[in-house]
N, C-alpha and C positions, 0 to 999 in steps of 0.2 A: 591528547587524552589525559585524564587525571590519573593520579596514583591509584585511586579507588578502582577505576576502570582496569588498570593494569593488573591489580590483584584479582579482580573478578575474572579477567581474561585468563590469567594463569590458573585460577581455580577451575574455570569451565573447560579449558583445554586439557587439563590433567584427568578429567573424568571421561571414561569410555563407556558410560552407561546410556547415553542418549539413543533413543530409538531412531533418531534422525541423523545419525552419524554420517558424515559425508566423506567421500574419498576423492582426492584430486580437486578440491574446491578451495584451496588455501587463498588463491588470488581473489576469488569472489567474496569469501568471508572477510578478508582484509578490507576490501572495498566497502562492504556493508558496515563493518566496524568503524571505518572512517566517517561514513555518513551518520552513524549513531553518535559519534563524538561531535559532529557538527550540529546534530539535532539537539544534543544536550547544551550546546553553547548558544542555541536559539536560532539556528539557521536551517531552513527547510531545503529539500532537494527532491530530484526525481532520478530514479535508477531503473533502467530497463534490464530485465533478464530475458535474453533472446536465445533461441536455439531450436534445433530440430526436435521432432517428436521423441519422447523418451530420454531426453538429455538430462532431466532432473530439475527443471525449473520449479515445479511444485514442491519437490523435496527440499530444495534450497530455501524456499519461502517458509516451510515448516521449521527448518533449522533456524531461520531468522526470527521466527516467533519465539523460540527458546532464548535467543540472545536478547530480544526485547524484554522478555520476562526477567531475565537475569539482571538487566540494567534498569529495570523498573519503569519502562516506557509503556504507555497505553498503545494498543494496536488493534486493528480490525482486519480480518481477512475476507475479501470479497471475491466471488467467483462467477464467471459468466459460463452459461451452459450452451447457448446457441444464439445466433443473430436474430432469430425469431422469438426470443423470450420477451415477456411483457416489458414495457418501457421501464427503465431504471432498475431492472432486476439485478444487474451487476452490483448495485449498491444496497441490496436488501439487508445484508448483515450490518452495514453502516447505519441504515435507518433504524434497525432494531437496537443497535448500541446507543444511538442518540435518544431513542424513545425511553430506554431504561435510565438514561441520565436526566429524565424529566422533560424532554422536549416532545410535545404532542403534535407538532405541525408537519409531520412527515408521511402523511397518508398519500397514497398514489393519486396524483392529479394529472389532468390532461395538459396538452401543450399551451392552453390558454393561460395557465398560471405558472408556467415553468420558471419564469424569472423570479417569482415570489418563492417558489420551492427552492431554487438554487440559492437565493439570498438567505433564506432561513437555515439551510444546511450549512452554508458558510459561517453564519453567525454562531450556530451551535458548535461548529468545529473550533472556532476561535476560543471557546471556553474550555476545550479539552486538550489544548496543546501543552507540551509537545506530544505529538501523535504520529504513528506510522500507519498508513493505509496501504495494504498489500492487495493488489488485484491480479488474479490469475485469469488467463485466457482472454486477454483484451481483444484478441482477434475474433472472438465469438461474441463480443458485446453488441447489444442492441443499440440503435441510433441514439436513444435517450441517454443511455449509460455513457456513450462516447461523448455526447455533448456536455453532460454534467461533469465528466472527468476533465474535459478540456477547460471548462469554466473554473473548476476548482484548482487545477494545475496553474493556470495563468493568474487567477486572482490571488491565490494564497502565496504562491512563490514570488510573484511580482511584489507583493507587500511584505515579503520576507517573514512570513508566518512559519513557525517551527513545525512543519508537517513534512514527513518523509513519505514520498510515494514510491512504492516498489511495484513495478508493472511487469508482468510476464506475458510474453508473446511467442507463439509457435511460428518460427520463420518458414516452416514448410507450408503452412496454411495462409500466412499473410506476410510475405517478405518485405513489403514496403510500408507496413503499418506504422512503424516507428517514425519514419519521415513524415507521414501524414499528420501524426499527433503533434510533432515538433513544429 
C-alpha cells in the first residue's frame, strides 16, 4: 500500500463517527484493504463474505463502501431479493449505474440476446475500472443473475481487469454455493 493509503487508513481508523462501525472485524477489514491495494495496482479479485444469518455480512459491505469512498474507488452495491425475482434483477443497480454513465444498451432482454447483453456490460465495465462490485445475498439470485455473475467473474478476472467482486452469501441458506460458483 502507498503512503497515501497509510495516511488515509490512520485518518479513517481514528474517527469513531461512522454509522457502520464494526466490532471484531479487524481481520476482514484488513483483507478488504489488501484487495483495495491490489485493485489500485490494477489487479482484480473476488472476495466471499460467508456466514450465518445475522453475522453482519451486509453491515461489512456498508463499511466497505465507506472505505471505497475514502480511497476514491467507484463501486456499486447489488442486492438479490429472492430466487424468483425477474432475470438479472441482482444487477439492476449496476445497470442503472452504467446507464447514467451514458450506456443505453442495458434494457432487460430475453435469453435470445443474453450473450450480446453480457458482452455490452463487460465492455461498459472496462471503461469504469478500477471498480468494486458488491453483491449481497447471492444465495437468493435468479438464474440470469448467477449466469451473468459467472460470466463477469471469469471473463474479467481471467483478463486481469481491475474489478473487485465482493460477494455475500448466507451459509444457512446455501452452504455449498461458494463451491458452485468457483
